[in-house]
N, CA, C and O atoms as CSV, one atom per row, in Angstrom:
chain,resi,resn,atom,element,x,y,z
A,1,UNK,N,N,44.792,33.200,-26.167
A,1,UNK,CA,C,44.693,33.037,-24.252
A,1,UNK,C,C,46.286,32.685,-23.954
A,1,UNK,O,O,46.951,31.658,-24.097
A,2,UNK,N,N,46.615,34.155,-23.425
A,2,UNK,CA,C,48.355,33.734,-22.595
A,2,UNK,C,C,48.341,32.371,-22.037
A,2,UNK,O,O,47.359,31.722,-21.676
A,3,UNK,N,N,49.548,32.049,-22.025
A,3,UNK,CA,C,50.021,30.579,-21.202
A,3,UNK,C,C,51.100,30.568,-20.583
A,3,UNK,O,O,52.133,30.626,-21.250
A,4,UNK,N,N,51.157,30.511,-19.508
A,4,UNK,CA,C,52.354,30.424,-18.463
A,4,UNK,C,C,53.423,29.355,-18.273
A,4,UNK,O,O,53.170,28.312,-17.670
A,5,UNK,N,N,54.445,29.583,-18.715
A,5,UNK,CA,C,55.223,28.656,-19.156
A,5,UNK,C,C,56.089,28.536,-17.620
A,5,UNK,O,O,56.149,29.423,-16.768
A,6,UNK,N,N,56.716,27.182,-17.560
A,6,UNK,CA,C,57.503,27.315,-16.616
A,6,UNK,C,C,58.736,26.282,-17.182
A,6,UNK,O,O,58.747,25.094,-17.506
A,7,UNK,N,N,59.742,27.328,-17.135
A,7,UNK,CA,C,61.345,26.419,-17.325
A,7,UNK,C,C,61.248,25.600,-16.260
A,7,UNK,O,O,60.681,25.745,-15.177
A,8,UNK,N,N,62.203,24.266,-16.955
A,8,UNK,CA,C,62.526,23.140,-16.064
A,8,UNK,C,C,63.828,22.502,-16.578
A,8,UNK,O,O,64.229,22.120,-17.677
A,9,UNK,N,N,64.361,22.549,-15.228
A,9,UNK,CA,C,66.327,22.140,-16.053
A,9,UNK,C,C,66.004,20.964,-16.762
A,9,UNK,O,O,65.020,20.302,-16.432
A,10,UNK,N,N,66.793,20.607,-17.780
A,10,UNK,CA,C,66.693,19.202,-18.618
A,10,UNK,C,C,67.205,18.198,-17.654
A,10,UNK,O,O,66.871,17.014,-17.694
A,11,UNK,N,N,67.968,18.667,-16.846
A,11,UNK,CA,C,68.889,16.996,-15.871
A,11,UNK,C,C,67.120,16.572,-14.736
A,11,UNK,O,O,66.999,15.379,-14.455
A,12,UNK,N,N,66.208,17.339,-14.324
A,12,UNK,CA,C,65.487,17.022,-13.628
A,12,UNK,C,C,64.430,15.673,-14.299
A,12,UNK,O,O,64.162,14.614,-13.732
A,13,UNK,N,N,64.006,16.103,-15.563
A,13,UNK,CA,C,63.454,14.873,-16.053
A,13,UNK,C,C,63.354,13.498,-16.074
A,13,UNK,O,O,62.355,12.815,-16.300
A,14,UNK,N,N,65.180,12.941,-15.659
A,14,UNK,CA,C,65.873,11.421,-15.781
A,14,UNK,C,C,65.675,11.695,-13.565
A,14,UNK,O,O,65.812,12.732,-12.916
A,15,UNK,N,N,65.416,10.623,-13.203
A,15,UNK,CA,C,65.644,10.524,-12.252
A,15,UNK,C,C,66.903,9.578,-11.914
A,15,UNK,O,O,66.921,8.934,-10.865
A,16,UNK,N,N,67.717,9.536,-12.635
A,16,UNK,CA,C,69.054,8.744,-12.442
A,16,UNK,C,C,70.170,9.734,-12.729
A,16,UNK,O,O,71.398,9.820,-12.744
A,17,UNK,N,N,69.430,10.200,-12.875
A,17,UNK,CA,C,71.021,11.903,-12.709
A,17,UNK,C,C,70.809,12.528,-11.778
A,17,UNK,O,O,69.865,13.243,-11.440
A,18,UNK,N,N,72.458,12.030,-10.981
A,18,UNK,CA,C,72.331,13.502,-9.768
A,18,UNK,C,C,72.493,14.928,-10.586
A,18,UNK,O,O,72.842,15.070,-11.758
A,19,UNK,N,N,72.127,15.968,-9.595
A,19,UNK,CA,C,72.106,16.988,-9.989
A,19,UNK,C,C,73.063,17.922,-8.794
A,19,UNK,O,O,73.388,19.083,-9.039
A,20,UNK,N,N,73.428,17.256,-7.549
A,20,UNK,CA,C,74.606,18.138,-6.794
A,20,UNK,C,C,74.348,16.863,-5.356
A,20,UNK,O,O,74.247,15.638,-5.276
A,21,UNK,N,N,74.330,17.967,-4.459
A,21,UNK,CA,C,75.146,16.614,-3.419
A,21,UNK,C,C,74.024,16.995,-1.781
A,21,UNK,O,O,73.863,18.094,-1.250
A,22,UNK,N,N,73.735,16.336,-1.574
A,22,UNK,CA,C,72.732,16.641,-0.427
A,22,UNK,C,C,73.336,16.914,0.896
A,22,UNK,O,O,74.513,16.726,1.204
A,23,UNK,N,N,72.309,17.417,1.700
A,23,UNK,CA,C,72.881,17.163,3.263
A,23,UNK,C,C,72.090,17.013,4.555
A,23,UNK,O,O,70.991,17.506,4.808
A,24,UNK,N,N,72.661,16.433,5.133
A,24,UNK,CA,C,74.090,16.658,5.712
A,24,UNK,C,C,74.209,15.482,4.985
A,24,UNK,O,O,73.321,14.832,4.433
A,25,UNK,N,N,76.324,15.124,5.094
A,25,UNK,CA,C,76.515,14.041,4.902
A,25,UNK,C,C,76.413,12.891,5.811
A,25,UNK,O,O,77.051,13.045,6.852
A,26,UNK,N,N,76.004,12.173,5.736
A,26,UNK,CA,C,75.438,11.180,6.043
A,26,UNK,C,C,74.870,9.942,5.409
A,26,UNK,O,O,73.808,9.395,5.705
A,27,UNK,N,N,75.518,9.675,4.726
A,27,UNK,CA,C,74.408,8.638,3.436
A,27,UNK,C,C,76.061,7.406,3.714
A,27,UNK,O,O,77.231,7.522,4.079
A,28,UNK,N,N,75.207,6.426,3.294
A,28,UNK,CA,C,76.384,5.168,3.565
A,28,UNK,C,C,77.949,5.578,2.918
A,28,UNK,O,O,78.815,5.473,3.788
A,29,UNK,N,N,78.348,5.912,1.906
A,29,UNK,CA,C,79.233,6.971,1.594
A,29,UNK,C,C,79.548,8.358,1.038
A,29,UNK,O,O,80.048,9.033,0.138
A,30,UNK,N,N,78.792,8.299,2.407
A,30,UNK,CA,C,79.681,9.628,2.907
A,30,UNK,C,C,78.189,10.776,1.526
A,30,UNK,O,O,77.597,11.835,1.740
A,31,UNK,N,N,78.178,10.398,1.030
A,31,UNK,CA,C,77.746,11.841,-0.309
A,31,UNK,C,C,75.851,11.043,-0.378
A,31,UNK,O,O,75.655,9.855,-0.633
A,32,UNK,N,N,75.089,11.736,-0.178
A,32,UNK,CA,C,74.250,11.243,-1.502
A,32,UNK,C,C,73.513,12.407,-2.034
A,32,UNK,O,O,73.330,13.493,-1.485
A,33,UNK,N,N,73.094,11.971,-3.279
A,33,UNK,CA,C,72.580,12.874,-4.323
A,33,UNK,C,C,71.023,13.760,-4.267
A,33,UNK,O,O,70.037,13.313,-3.680
A,34,UNK,N,N,71.046,14.879,-4.887
A,34,UNK,CA,C,69.859,15.395,-5.323
A,34,UNK,C,C,69.950,14.806,-6.781
A,34,UNK,O,O,70.801,14.303,-7.514
A,35,UNK,N,N,68.472,15.176,-6.810
A,35,UNK,CA,C,67.813,14.910,-8.581
A,35,UNK,C,C,67.167,15.891,-9.571
A,35,UNK,O,O,67.101,16.015,-10.794
A,36,UNK,N,N,66.630,16.658,-8.260
A,36,UNK,CA,C,65.976,17.859,-8.717
A,36,UNK,C,C,67.173,19.429,-8.532
A,36,UNK,O,O,68.089,19.722,-7.763
A,37,UNK,N,N,66.511,20.082,-9.685
A,37,UNK,CA,C,67.488,21.339,-9.292
A,37,UNK,C,C,67.011,21.969,-7.772
A,37,UNK,O,O,67.753,22.226,-6.824
A,38,UNK,N,N,65.459,22.139,-7.861
A,38,UNK,CA,C,65.300,22.985,-6.662
A,38,UNK,C,C,66.147,21.717,-5.829
A,38,UNK,O,O,67.265,22.103,-5.485
A,39,UNK,N,N,65.841,20.270,-5.432
A,39,UNK,CA,C,67.133,19.793,-4.204
A,39,UNK,C,C,68.010,20.719,-4.175
A,39,UNK,O,O,68.073,21.524,-3.246
A,40,UNK,N,N,68.930,20.726,-5.357
A,40,UNK,CA,C,70.053,21.620,-4.992
A,40,UNK,C,C,70.320,22.740,-5.002
A,40,UNK,O,O,71.487,23.091,-4.824
A,41,UNK,N,N,69.282,23.671,-5.221
A,41,UNK,CA,C,69.706,25.103,-4.681
A,41,UNK,C,C,69.550,25.247,-3.074
A,41,UNK,O,O,70.260,25.937,-2.342
A,42,UNK,N,N,68.283,24.307,-2.639
A,42,UNK,CA,C,67.973,24.370,-1.423
A,42,UNK,C,C,69.078,23.645,-0.522
A,42,UNK,O,O,68.882,23.740,0.690
A,43,UNK,N,N,70.101,23.002,-0.893
A,43,UNK,CA,C,71.512,22.371,-0.737
A,43,UNK,C,C,72.079,23.629,-0.178
A,43,UNK,O,O,72.093,24.094,0.962
A,44,UNK,N,N,72.458,23.965,-1.117
A,44,UNK,CA,C,73.450,25.460,-1.432
A,44,UNK,C,C,72.798,26.805,-1.018
A,44,UNK,O,O,73.472,27.826,-0.885
A,45,UNK,N,N,71.253,26.755,-0.790
A,45,UNK,CA,C,71.943,28.010,-0.224
A,45,UNK,C,C,71.915,27.388,1.477
A,45,UNK,O,O,72.237,28.238,2.307
A,46,UNK,N,N,71.632,26.279,1.919
A,46,UNK,CA,C,72.250,25.938,3.204
A,46,UNK,C,C,73.742,26.122,3.283
A,46,UNK,O,O,74.338,26.728,4.173
A,47,UNK,N,N,74.344,25.436,2.091
A,47,UNK,CA,C,75.325,25.169,2.504
A,47,UNK,C,C,76.473,26.603,2.601
A,47,UNK,O,O,77.638,26.547,2.995
A,48,UNK,N,N,75.677,27.932,2.080
A,48,UNK,CA,C,75.960,29.599,1.940
A,48,UNK,C,C,75.513,29.297,3.440
A,48,UNK,O,O,76.183,28.621,4.221
A,49,UNK,N,N,74.356,29.859,3.718
A,49,UNK,CA,C,74.231,30.070,4.963
A,49,UNK,C,C,75.346,29.994,5.985
A,49,UNK,O,O,75.982,30.884,6.550
A,50,UNK,N,N,75.413,28.329,6.075
A,50,UNK,CA,C,76.189,27.736,7.470
A,50,UNK,C,C,77.797,27.783,7.235
A,50,UNK,O,O,78.506,27.475,8.192
A,51,UNK,N,N,78.628,28.291,5.554
A,51,UNK,CA,C,79.552,28.791,5.795
A,51,UNK,C,C,80.244,30.140,6.015
A,51,UNK,O,O,79.551,31.065,5.591
A,52,UNK,N,N,81.148,30.437,6.433
A,52,UNK,CA,C,81.554,31.900,6.993
A,52,UNK,C,C,83.209,31.508,5.877
A,52,UNK,O,O,83.966,30.578,5.602
A,53,UNK,N,N,82.897,33.526,5.478
A,53,UNK,CA,C,83.848,33.931,4.888
A,53,UNK,C,C,85.441,33.533,5.167
A,53,UNK,O,O,85.959,33.716,6.269
A,54,UNK,N,N,86.391,32.775,3.644
A,54,UNK,CA,C,87.786,32.474,4.422
A,54,UNK,C,C,87.154,31.262,4.365
A,54,UNK,O,O,86.177,31.781,3.826
A,55,UNK,N,N,86.819,30.041,4.443
A,55,UNK,CA,C,86.672,28.370,4.481
A,55,UNK,C,C,86.656,28.218,3.169
A,55,UNK,O,O,87.625,27.493,2.941
A,56,UNK,N,N,86.006,28.530,1.925
A,56,UNK,CA,C,85.824,28.015,1.254
A,56,UNK,C,C,87.353,28.136,0.204
A,56,UNK,O,O,87.646,29.287,-0.121
A,57,UNK,N,N,88.007,27.340,-0.151
A,57,UNK,CA,C,89.080,27.572,-1.090
A,57,UNK,C,C,88.600,27.961,-2.115
A,57,UNK,O,O,87.486,27.755,-2.598
A,58,UNK,N,N,89.655,28.682,-2.558
A,58,UNK,CA,C,89.828,29.396,-4.016
A,58,UNK,C,C,88.117,30.555,-4.491
A,58,UNK,O,O,87.625,30.814,-5.590
A,59,UNK,N,N,87.745,30.912,-3.242
A,59,UNK,CA,C,86.577,31.598,-3.522
A,59,UNK,C,C,86.290,31.921,-1.625
A,59,UNK,O,O,85.496,31.451,-0.811
A,60,UNK,N,N,87.482,33.031,-1.539
A,60,UNK,CA,C,87.203,33.558,0.146
A,60,UNK,C,C,85.637,34.342,0.817
A,60,UNK,O,O,85.188,34.552,1.943
A,61,UNK,N,N,85.230,34.568,-0.458
A,61,UNK,CA,C,83.923,35.451,-0.017
A,61,UNK,C,C,82.826,35.041,-0.247
A,61,UNK,O,O,81.959,35.858,-0.556
A,62,UNK,N,N,82.566,33.867,-0.181
A,62,UNK,CA,C,81.800,33.312,-0.155
A,62,UNK,C,C,81.649,32.952,0.954
A,62,UNK,O,O,82.622,32.721,1.673
A,63,UNK,N,N,80.337,32.806,1.394
A,63,UNK,CA,C,79.316,32.391,2.606
A,63,UNK,C,C,78.160,33.533,3.388
A,63,UNK,O,O,77.998,34.645,2.886
A,64,UNK,N,N,77.656,33.256,4.229
A,64,UNK,CA,C,76.849,33.716,5.061
A,64,UNK,C,C,77.600,35.048,6.171
A,64,UNK,O,O,77.305,36.154,6.626
A,65,UNK,N,N,78.947,33.853,6.204
A,65,UNK,CA,C,79.795,34.853,7.481
A,65,UNK,C,C,78.307,34.566,8.908
A,65,UNK,O,O,78.703,34.959,10.005
A,66,UNK,N,N,77.365,34.194,8.930
A,66,UNK,CA,C,76.689,34.624,9.959
A,66,UNK,C,C,77.435,34.241,11.760
A,66,UNK,O,O,77.433,34.777,12.868
A,67,UNK,N,N,77.795,33.439,11.341
A,67,UNK,CA,C,78.441,32.360,13.200
A,67,UNK,C,C,79.289,33.927,13.518
A,67,UNK,O,O,79.732,33.773,14.657
A,68,UNK,N,N,79.607,35.012,13.140
A,68,UNK,CA,C,80.205,36.278,14.289
A,68,UNK,C,C,79.243,36.810,15.179
A,68,UNK,O,O,79.433,37.340,16.274
A,69,UNK,N,N,77.737,36.513,14.314
A,69,UNK,CA,C,76.990,37.280,15.365
A,69,UNK,C,C,76.344,36.443,16.403
A,69,UNK,O,O,75.649,36.977,17.267
A,70,UNK,N,N,76.505,35.350,16.374
A,70,UNK,CA,C,76.053,34.178,18.163
A,70,UNK,C,C,76.361,34.839,19.117
A,70,UNK,O,O,75.571,34.841,20.061
A,71,UNK,N,N,77.365,35.476,19.199
A,71,UNK,CA,C,78.247,36.352,20.447
A,71,UNK,C,C,78.133,37.646,21.329
A,71,UNK,O,O,78.409,38.052,22.458
A,72,UNK,N,N,77.343,38.209,19.699
A,72,UNK,CA,C,77.250,39.864,19.810
A,72,UNK,C,C,75.989,39.962,20.418
A,72,UNK,O,O,75.155,39.059,20.360
A,73,UNK,N,N,75.738,41.576,21.298
A,73,UNK,CA,C,74.549,41.781,21.258
A,73,UNK,C,C,73.951,42.446,20.431
A,73,UNK,O,O,74.295,43.515,19.928
A,74,UNK,N,N,72.901,41.754,20.232
A,74,UNK,CA,C,71.952,41.493,19.246
A,74,UNK,C,C,71.064,42.976,19.222
A,74,UNK,O,O,71.046,43.369,20.389
A,75,UNK,N,N,70.439,43.794,18.478
A,75,UNK,CA,C,68.942,44.490,19.073
A,75,UNK,C,C,68.870,44.748,17.652
A,75,UNK,O,O,69.737,44.826,16.782
A,76,UNK,N,N,67.199,44.896,17.640
A,76,UNK,CA,C,66.448,45.366,16.540
A,76,UNK,C,C,67.145,45.969,15.169
A,76,UNK,O,O,66.641,45.569,14.120
A,77,UNK,N,N,68.627,47.205,15.037
A,77,UNK,CA,C,68.871,48.029,14.285
A,77,UNK,C,C,69.529,46.916,14.088
A,77,UNK,O,O,68.745,46.173,13.499
A,78,UNK,N,N,70.697,46.290,14.276
A,78,UNK,CA,C,71.697,45.020,14.153
A,78,UNK,C,C,70.717,43.483,13.368
A,78,UNK,O,O,71.196,42.743,12.507
A,79,UNK,N,N,69.531,43.373,13.880
A,79,UNK,CA,C,68.942,42.242,13.162
A,79,UNK,C,C,68.652,42.942,11.961
A,79,UNK,O,O,69.435,42.578,11.084
A,80,UNK,N,N,68.100,43.529,11.689
A,80,UNK,CA,C,67.833,44.469,10.524
A,80,UNK,C,C,68.858,44.474,9.257
A,80,UNK,O,O,68.588,44.222,8.082
A,81,UNK,N,N,70.099,44.829,9.827
A,81,UNK,CA,C,71.591,44.898,9.731
A,81,UNK,C,C,71.811,43.670,8.730
A,81,UNK,O,O,71.969,43.651,7.510
A,82,UNK,N,N,71.753,42.392,9.931
A,82,UNK,CA,C,71.792,41.010,8.678
A,82,UNK,C,C,71.021,40.780,7.678
A,82,UNK,O,O,71.048,40.219,6.583
A,83,UNK,N,N,70.084,41.564,8.573
A,83,UNK,CA,C,68.445,40.716,7.290
A,83,UNK,C,C,69.125,41.749,5.380
A,83,UNK,O,O,69.085,41.495,4.177
A,84,UNK,N,N,69.476,42.513,5.982
A,84,UNK,CA,C,69.827,43.360,4.303
A,84,UNK,C,C,71.285,42.878,3.886
A,84,UNK,O,O,71.799,43.243,2.829
A,85,UNK,N,N,72.082,41.806,5.034
A,85,UNK,CA,C,73.843,41.667,3.822
A,85,UNK,C,C,72.960,40.925,3.653
A,85,UNK,O,O,72.428,41.027,2.548
A,86,UNK,N,N,72.422,39.932,4.543
A,86,UNK,CA,C,72.196,38.512,3.990
A,86,UNK,C,C,70.979,38.638,2.461
A,86,UNK,O,O,71.588,37.946,1.646
A,87,UNK,N,N,70.382,38.865,2.125
A,87,UNK,CA,C,69.562,39.917,1.038
A,87,UNK,C,C,70.313,40.392,0.005
A,87,UNK,O,O,70.191,40.322,-1.218
A,88,UNK,N,N,71.272,40.987,0.876
A,88,UNK,CA,C,72.258,41.032,-1.302
A,88,UNK,C,C,73.328,40.309,-1.083
A,88,UNK,O,O,73.887,40.696,-2.109
A,89,UNK,N,N,73.926,39.746,-0.722
A,89,UNK,CA,C,74.800,38.711,-0.760
A,89,UNK,C,C,73.477,37.338,-1.702
A,89,UNK,O,O,73.895,36.857,-2.756
A,90,UNK,N,N,72.890,37.152,-1.497
A,90,UNK,CA,C,71.666,36.110,-1.940
A,90,UNK,C,C,71.499,36.787,-3.198
A,90,UNK,O,O,71.471,36.069,-4.197
A,91,UNK,N,N,71.379,38.064,-3.346
A,91,UNK,CA,C,71.350,38.311,-5.176
A,91,UNK,C,C,72.621,37.989,-5.992
A,91,UNK,O,O,72.702,37.371,-7.054
A,92,UNK,N,N,73.648,38.587,-5.204
A,92,UNK,CA,C,74.692,38.321,-5.433
A,92,UNK,C,C,75.290,36.910,-6.054
A,92,UNK,O,O,75.728,36.732,-7.190
A,93,UNK,N,N,75.165,35.841,-4.838
A,93,UNK,CA,C,75.503,34.333,-5.208
A,93,UNK,C,C,74.423,33.184,-5.796
A,93,UNK,O,O,74.476,32.011,-6.164
A,94,UNK,N,N,73.160,34.504,-5.626
A,94,UNK,CA,C,71.721,33.220,-6.544
A,94,UNK,C,C,71.161,34.500,-6.820
A,94,UNK,O,O,70.618,35.299,-6.057
A,95,UNK,N,N,71.439,34.569,-8.331
A,95,UNK,CA,C,70.702,35.442,-8.753
A,95,UNK,C,C,69.363,34.542,-9.191
A,95,UNK,O,O,68.516,35.307,-8.730
A,96,UNK,N,N,68.699,33.597,-9.683
A,96,UNK,CA,C,68.036,32.776,-10.398
A,96,UNK,C,C,67.366,32.383,-8.938
A,96,UNK,O,O,66.798,31.294,-9.020
A,97,UNK,N,N,67.284,32.960,-7.664
A,97,UNK,CA,C,66.487,32.637,-6.569
A,97,UNK,C,C,65.747,34.362,-6.341
A,97,UNK,O,O,66.394,35.394,-6.519
A,98,UNK,N,N,64.635,34.323,-6.019
A,98,UNK,CA,C,63.958,35.299,-5.305
A,98,UNK,C,C,63.264,35.368,-4.046
A,98,UNK,O,O,62.271,34.816,-3.571
A,99,UNK,N,N,64.149,36.268,-3.633
A,99,UNK,CA,C,62.906,36.084,-1.741
A,99,UNK,C,C,62.066,36.734,-1.777
A,99,UNK,O,O,61.969,37.952,-1.926
A,100,UNK,N,N,61.018,35.572,-1.574
A,100,UNK,CA,C,60.017,36.418,-0.883
A,100,UNK,C,C,59.412,36.738,0.581
A,100,UNK,O,O,58.244,36.976,0.888
A,101,UNK,N,N,60.527,36.673,1.361
A,101,UNK,CA,C,59.984,36.622,2.650
A,101,UNK,C,C,61.544,36.270,3.477
A,101,UNK,O,O,61.991,35.125,3.410
A,102,UNK,N,N,62.264,37.312,4.209
A,102,UNK,CA,C,62.817,36.548,4.703
A,102,UNK,C,C,62.864,37.164,6.329
A,102,UNK,O,O,61.987,37.930,6.727
A,103,UNK,N,N,63.726,36.828,6.985
A,103,UNK,CA,C,62.745,36.846,8.579
A,103,UNK,C,C,64.425,36.658,9.248
A,103,UNK,O,O,65.080,35.733,8.768
A,104,UNK,N,N,64.990,37.401,10.171
A,104,UNK,CA,C,66.128,37.099,11.179
A,104,UNK,C,C,65.552,37.263,12.747
A,104,UNK,O,O,65.535,38.494,12.728
A,105,UNK,N,N,65.327,37.108,13.370
A,105,UNK,CA,C,64.746,37.263,14.833
A,105,UNK,C,C,65.849,36.728,15.928
A,105,UNK,O,O,66.613,35.881,15.466
A,106,UNK,N,N,66.015,37.013,17.033
A,106,UNK,CA,C,66.568,36.568,18.181
A,106,UNK,C,C,65.700,35.640,19.000
A,106,UNK,O,O,64.520,35.920,19.215
A,107,UNK,N,N,66.337,34.404,19.516
A,107,UNK,CA,C,65.493,33.436,20.715
A,107,UNK,C,C,66.568,33.757,21.686
A,107,UNK,O,O,67.586,33.066,21.637
A,108,UNK,N,N,66.438,35.199,23.013
A,108,UNK,CA,C,66.851,34.951,23.936
A,108,UNK,C,C,66.877,33.949,24.255
A,108,UNK,O,O,68.038,33.543,24.213
A,109,UNK,N,N,65.930,32.929,24.725
A,109,UNK,CA,C,66.222,31.497,25.904
A,109,UNK,C,C,67.230,30.822,25.483
A,109,UNK,O,O,67.812,30.458,26.505
A,110,UNK,N,N,67.716,30.485,24.689
A,110,UNK,CA,C,67.765,29.835,24.140
A,110,UNK,C,C,69.599,30.083,23.076
A,110,UNK,O,O,70.268,29.343,22.355
A,111,UNK,N,N,69.749,31.713,23.634
A,111,UNK,CA,C,70.445,32.514,22.913
A,111,UNK,C,C,71.096,32.220,21.304
A,111,UNK,O,O,72.150,32.030,20.697
A,112,UNK,N,N,69.834,32.323,21.160
A,112,UNK,CA,C,69.795,31.610,18.859
A,112,UNK,C,C,69.168,32.564,17.699
A,112,UNK,O,O,67.973,32.858,17.714
A,113,UNK,N,N,69.950,32.967,16.821
A,113,UNK,CA,C,69.445,33.681,15.235
A,113,UNK,C,C,68.660,32.742,15.276
A,113,UNK,O,O,68.995,31.726,15.886
A,114,UNK,N,N,67.254,32.834,14.565
A,114,UNK,CA,C,66.732,32.501,13.462
A,114,UNK,C,C,66.497,32.798,12.689
A,114,UNK,O,O,65.740,33.768,12.657
A,115,UNK,N,N,66.990,32.160,11.386
A,115,UNK,CA,C,66.530,32.700,9.927
A,115,UNK,C,C,65.196,31.958,9.428
A,115,UNK,O,O,64.684,31.024,10.045
A,116,UNK,N,N,64.526,32.685,7.806
A,116,UNK,CA,C,62.947,31.752,8.227
A,116,UNK,C,C,62.699,32.924,6.797
A,116,UNK,O,O,62.031,33.949,6.666
A,117,UNK,N,N,63.881,31.914,5.622
A,117,UNK,CA,C,63.259,32.209,4.155
A,117,UNK,C,C,62.545,31.583,3.533
A,117,UNK,O,O,62.656,30.360,3.444
A,118,UNK,N,N,61.435,32.421,2.820
A,118,UNK,CA,C,60.937,31.563,1.771
A,118,UNK,C,C,60.963,32.435,0.406
A,118,UNK,O,O,60.620,33.564,0.055
A,119,UNK,N,N,61.653,31.110,-0.260
A,119,UNK,CA,C,61.578,31.965,-2.225
A,119,UNK,C,C,61.322,30.775,-2.568
A,119,UNK,O,O,61.020,29.696,-2.058
A,120,UNK,N,N,61.687,31.645,-4.445
A,120,UNK,CA,C,60.716,31.272,-5.433
A,120,UNK,C,C,61.946,30.986,-6.706
A,120,UNK,O,O,62.577,31.929,-7.184
A,121,UNK,N,N,62.127,29.745,-7.089
A,121,UNK,CA,C,63.143,30.147,-8.593
A,121,UNK,C,C,62.416,31.028,-9.773
A,121,UNK,O,O,61.251,31.300,-10.063
A,122,UNK,N,N,63.151,31.198,-10.072
A,122,UNK,CA,C,62.986,32.481,-11.444
A,122,UNK,C,C,62.334,31.498,-12.432
A,122,UNK,O,O,62.691,30.327,-12.559
A,123,UNK,N,N,61.659,31.901,-12.899
A,123,UNK,CA,C,61.207,31.252,-14.277
A,123,UNK,C,C,60.582,29.811,-13.688
A,123,UNK,O,O,60.204,29.158,-14.661
A,124,UNK,N,N,60.372,29.182,-12.603
A,124,UNK,CA,C,59.919,27.634,-12.663
A,124,UNK,C,C,58.854,28.064,-11.788
A,124,UNK,O,O,57.899,27.294,-11.890
A,125,UNK,N,N,58.621,29.160,-10.829
A,125,UNK,CA,C,57.352,29.240,-10.184
A,125,UNK,C,C,57.159,28.349,-8.979
A,125,UNK,O,O,56.098,28.243,-8.363
A,126,UNK,N,N,58.439,27.633,-8.662
A,126,UNK,CA,C,58.694,26.558,-7.806
A,126,UNK,C,C,58.949,27.232,-6.430
A,126,UNK,O,O,60.133,27.539,-6.292
A,127,UNK,N,N,58.343,27.470,-5.627
A,127,UNK,CA,C,58.278,27.643,-4.486
A,127,UNK,C,C,59.017,27.148,-3.125
A,127,UNK,O,O,58.970,25.962,-3.452
A,128,UNK,N,N,59.475,27.121,-2.225
A,128,UNK,CA,C,60.453,26.672,-0.686
A,128,UNK,C,C,60.512,27.601,-0.238
A,128,UNK,O,O,60.568,28.727,-0.733
A,129,UNK,N,N,60.505,27.103,1.250
A,129,UNK,CA,C,61.194,27.574,2.703
A,129,UNK,C,C,62.098,26.989,3.321
A,129,UNK,O,O,62.025,25.765,3.424
A,130,UNK,N,N,63.272,27.750,3.939
A,130,UNK,CA,C,64.471,27.742,5.277
A,130,UNK,C,C,64.249,28.206,5.892
A,130,UNK,O,O,63.852,29.350,6.113
A,131,UNK,N,N,64.524,27.154,6.476
A,131,UNK,CA,C,64.934,27.938,8.242
A,131,UNK,C,C,65.848,27.436,8.906
A,131,UNK,O,O,65.614,26.281,9.260
A,132,UNK,N,N,67.198,28.024,9.344
A,132,UNK,CA,C,67.482,27.569,9.385
A,132,UNK,C,C,68.352,28.493,11.842
A,132,UNK,O,O,68.359,29.661,12.232
A,133,UNK,N,N,68.641,27.697,12.309
A,133,UNK,CA,C,69.165,28.458,13.901
A,133,UNK,C,C,70.327,28.856,13.870
A,133,UNK,O,O,69.984,27.766,14.329
A,134,UNK,N,N,71.185,29.181,13.833
A,134,UNK,CA,C,72.540,29.571,14.610
A,134,UNK,C,C,72.719,29.501,16.091
A,134,UNK,O,O,72.933,30.641,16.504
A,135,UNK,N,N,72.717,28.693,16.981
A,135,UNK,CA,C,72.905,28.383,18.430
A,135,UNK,C,C,74.693,28.641,19.072
A,135,UNK,O,O,74.964,28.416,20.251
């Protein structure tokens, strides 16, 4: 009988060891920690989506660079192009994240771009989703 195993990061076993930094920065001491790898990856994804290229020192290519699309006229073809760019960049910067579903839509009533991402962490079986609205 086959046994399906899950790979769990060693730091996830100790609830007293912080793995990453939580977003938004609003804790009493500015930063609050994340204590599991899945929380850290989700916050890293949020950080990537909301960062423009050139904003991060020593890593100018990091970031989704999505805010540049807010003031452009968006069509179905443009939204599909944005989706393709996001997919390829996620493969580059987050190789351990398997994209299950990615949706980029436009909300014309409030002039916003909605991004919905459902992903699985490779080797763990942990599935999570993320929704970002760029206004």
